[in-house]
N, C-alpha and C positions, 0 to 999 in steps of 0.2 A: 504493500499500499504506499501511497505517496502522501507526505505529510507537508502542508504548505505553510510558510511563515511570512505573512505580509508585514509591510511596514505599518506601525501605528499611526492612526490619523487623529486621534483626540488632542485637542490643543495643549501643547506643552508636554505631551507624553514623550519620554526618551527611552523608555524600556522596549525591550524585544522579548518575544515569548520563548524563544529557544537560543541558546548560545553554542558556540563550536564544541565546548567541553562535553556536552551531553549527546553529541551526534553518534560517536562509536557504539554506545549502548543501544541506540534506536537502530543502528545499521544491523547489529547482532540479532535484532528481532524482525529482520526482514522489512524495515521501514526506510524508505528513500525519503529525502528531505529537499524540498525546494524553498529558496529563500529570495524574497523580492530584493532586488538591488538596493543597497543602502539601509536595509531594515534595522541593522544593529549598529550603525556608525555612531549614532548619538550616544549609544550606551558604551561605546569604546570597543566594539567588535566589528572590524572591518570586513568587507566582503571576502577578502583574500583568506581570512581566518576560518571562515565558513567553508571554503573551496578546499582548503588543506585537510579538513576533516570529512571531505566527501559530499559535501551539499552541492546542488546545483543552483546556479543563479538565473532569475528570470527577470526581464526588464519591466513588463507591465503587470499590473495588478489583476487585469482580467485574465491573462495567461496563467498566472498563479493559481486563481480560483478554478479556472476550467480545467487545469492539469492535476488538481490536488483531491484526493479522497477525505483527507482530514485537514481542516484549517485550525491551526492554534494561534490564538491572540492574547494579548493582555487585556485590553478593553474591547470587548466585541459589542454585538448588538444589545442594547439595553443599558450598557455602561458607556456607550459612546453615541450620544444624540447627534454628534456632527456628521457621521458617515452612515447612518443606518439605511437610508434608501439606497445609496450606491452599492454598498456591500451586499444588501439583501438581493438586489437584482443580479448580482453575480453568482449566487448560490443556486445549487440544483438539488433535485430530489435525491435521497440517500447519501448525501454529503454530511460529514461529521463536523460539527463545530465544538471546539473546546476553549474555554476561557472565562473571564469574568463577565457575566451576562446580566447581573443586576436583576434577576427574574422577580424578586419580591418587591423591588422598588419601581420597576417597569415592566409588569406582566404583559403588556400589550406587545412588547418586542417578542416575547415567547409566542404569543398567538400568530405574529407575522412570520416567525421561523416555522411554525407548523404548517402555515399555509404553503410555504415553499418545500415542504417534504424533507426539511432538514432534521437530523438527529442532533440535538443541542445538549451539551454537558456544561452545567454551571459550577465552576470550582468553588464558588461561595458556599454551596450547600454540602460540601464533604462532611460526613458524619464524624463526630468527635470520637473515634475509636483508634486504637493503638496502630493498627494496620494502615490507617490513613494519614498518620503523622508525616510521613515523607512527602506527601502530596498537599499539605495544608498550606495553601497560598495565603490565606488570611493571616496566619500566624507569621509567616515570613515577611509580609509587608508590614505588618504591624510593628515587628522587631525594629525595622528600618525607620518607621514612623516615630517610635518612641525615642530612639537615638537621635534622630534629626531634630525633634522638637527641642530637646535640651540645648543642642548647638544654636537653634533659632533664638531661644531665650537668652542663652549667654551672649550672643552677639549684639543683641537688642538692650539688655540690662545695662544701666550705666555703672555697674559694680562688677568686681570679679567675684568668681564662685568660691575659691578656696580662701581658708585663713592663712595669711601670711605674716610672718614677724620680721619686720624690716628696721632699718636705722631710722626710718621716718615714722616708726610706731607699728602697732599692730592692726592688719586689716581683718575685720570680723568676717566670717563666711556668709555667703548668701544662704537664704532660707527658701527652700523650694517645696512646694505643696503639690502632689500628685493626686488627681481625682480619677480613680478607676485603676484597679490593679490587675487588669488583664495583661495580655502579652506586650501591648504597647506601654502600659503603665509600668510593668516590671522593668522593661528596658530602659524607660526614662529614669527610673530610680537608680539602676545601676550606673547609667551614664552620668547623672548629676552627682552621684556619690564619688565616682572616679575624678570628677572635676573638683571635689572637695566641698561641695555644698552640705548643709544640714538639711536633710530630707524628711518630710512627713508624707504620708500617703493615706488616703481613705478609699475603701470600696464598700458597696452595699451588702457585699456578701462577707461575713465575718470570718469565713473559712480560709480566706486568703492572708489572714494576718501573719501566719508563720512565713509565708513566702516573702512578704514584705520585710519583715524583720531579718530574714536570712540575708537580705542584700544591704542591711545597714541602715534602714529607714525606721522610722517610729510610726507604728499604725495608729492612726487617730480612730478612736472609737466613740461613736455617737450614740446616745441612749435612744435607739430607734428599733422597732420590731422589724427585723430584717431576715427571719428565718426562710421566707419564702422568695428570696431575692434571686436565688440561682435558678435559671430557667434550663431548657433543654440543651444538652451538649456542653454544659458549664459556663453559657453566656448569662450574663445578668438580664433579668426579665424587666419589663415595664412595671413600674409601680403606679399608685394612684396619686392624684394631685396633691392630697393632703400629705402623704409621705414626703413628696418632694418640697412641700412648704416648710415642713418641720426640719428637713435636711439642710435646707438653705439658710434657715436661721441659725442652725448650730455651726455650720461650715463658715459662715460669715466671720466669725471670731478668729478661726484659724487663718483665713485669708488675709485678715487685716495685719497679721504679724508676718505675712509672707512677702518675699521680694518676687517670687515666680510661681505662677500657677499654671500647671499643665493639665488639661482636661481631656480625657480619652473615652468617656462613657458613650457607647453606642448600643442600640438595640437592633438586630438584624431585620432589614426590611421596614423599619419604622424611623420616624423622625427622632433625632437625638434628644433626649430629655434636656430641658433647660434647667441646669443646676446653679448657674451664676447670674443673678440679676444685676441691672445696672446700678443698683443702690449698693450691692455687695462690692462691685468694682470700685465705686466711689469711696468706701471705706478703706481701700488699700492705700499705701504711700505713693505720692507721685514718683514716677520713674519705675514703678513696677511693671511687670510684664505678665500677660496671660497668653498662652499659646493654646489654641483651641483645635486639637486634633479631630474632633468630631464636625468641623466646619462643612465637610463634604456632605453630611446629612442633617444640615441646618444649624449645628453648632450647640454646644453645652452653655455658652454664654449668651445672654440676652443682647449684648452689644455686637456680638459677631457678625461680620459680613464676609462671606466665603471669598477667599482670594485677595482680600484687602487687610491693611492694618489700620486700625481706628484708635483714637485717643479719647479716653473718658476721664476727665478731671486729672490729667497727667498720667494715667495708666494706659499703657499700649496693649491693645487686644490683637493678636495676629490670627487671622482666619485661615489657618494653614490648610490647603487643599492638595490632594495628589502628592503628598509628601515623599512617598517611596520613589516616585519618578525623579526627584532631585538628587538621588544617590542611584543612578541608572545602572552602573556596572554591576555592583553587588546585588541591587534589587533584581536585575534581569538574570543573573547567575542563580540567585535562590529561586526565582519564579520558574526558571527553566529546569531546574532539578525537580521541582514539585510537578511540572507538566510532564516531564519525561517519565517519572515515576508513575503518573496517572496512565499515560499511554501505554506503558509496559504492562499494566494490569488490565487494560482494555483490548489490547491487541496481542494475540498469541500466534506465533508462526507466520506473520504477515497477514493474518485474518482478524476481522473485527469479531470479538467474543462478547455479546451482550447478554451476560449472565445476570439476570434481574434477582437472582438469589444472593448476589454480592451487594451488600448495602452501599458500598463506594459507588457502584454503577448505579443502582436504582434510586439513591437519593439525588444524585447529580444529574441524571436524565431528566430534562424538563420538557423536551418535545421529541416525538419518535413516530414515524409513519403518519404523518399529518395530524396528529393529536397532541395537545398539552397533556403530559402524562404526570406532572408532579402535583399532588393533591393540594399543597399550599398555593401553588400558582392557580390552579384550577379554581380554588375558592376565591382568590382575589378576582379572577374573571367572572365569577358568578356561574361557573360551569357545574354541572352535576358531578358528584363523586369527590368533591372537595373534602379537605380533612375537617374533622369536627372542631367546632369553636372551642 
């Protein structure tokens, strides 16, 4: 089978879905790889590097789509509104699409794929099981997001992070508060600690306290009932507005003492919960910085504007979007390893093996043979057979 790697078209996207290092393993599985010319150049992977590992280059996007049995992308239909109609028209029945498809955020894209007869696999829907860990693109990209968020904060904050003892006196360390201790939050904690900051962290799930403390941060415990905060797959679930109101009141005190706040709270397929009000921002010291990693899904901060930096009473709020793409070399490397592991599970001896008893295949398959197959997406589209509420 032939795997096609088109250039990404989302504005500012610098990643590529496969990198040269993973091609030998795909070749052993009888997969041939086609790469659109220049697809990896922004990430630091020139065309020659792909050719050295056995890939064939094609000049046009239409040629790549027409020649490929499987298309692998970073941002595909649903996650790339800029190119949905052109790419959709290039797809054909029984073609396989693998990538970030945002099916819970844009279920209409899944419906359009089904109409084309494409089999679409959404990498965001991988089950949280041990066998799927090598394929977990969300964790890979969140790792980069948490790391980069701290660097963005450090470059914006008018202070240094570490404590320094100099001839000019002692410089006190910056105080960093991390909201959300998922993969991004834990990586942010580790990075801020490496830079020498004093770090506090909060998560609605009390069971992550040990992980936070193992990285050298203090876990902020708020007197809230949160036993039901962990949802399916270990993600945080959405809580009611009264819970968030009380949570904001208690967090405001910690934020007022912080130089940097990094928020990472997101609910799959839902708008990010608003955890930080403008009033809470106003209580922080002028010069403080908020990096909102949930800006892509609306933001955890009331003042966040996706893709922009706004100032509220001297506090800068960074609406960080598509952060993983700003570290394109390693983001592409990690994403490619995830996708190649997925392909090796999907294809055996050069043939597509749709084993729907395998939860990795079953849960990620959103459209097949002209039908939307995923129960959650069907429910969002109002189709019969959706998952129960």
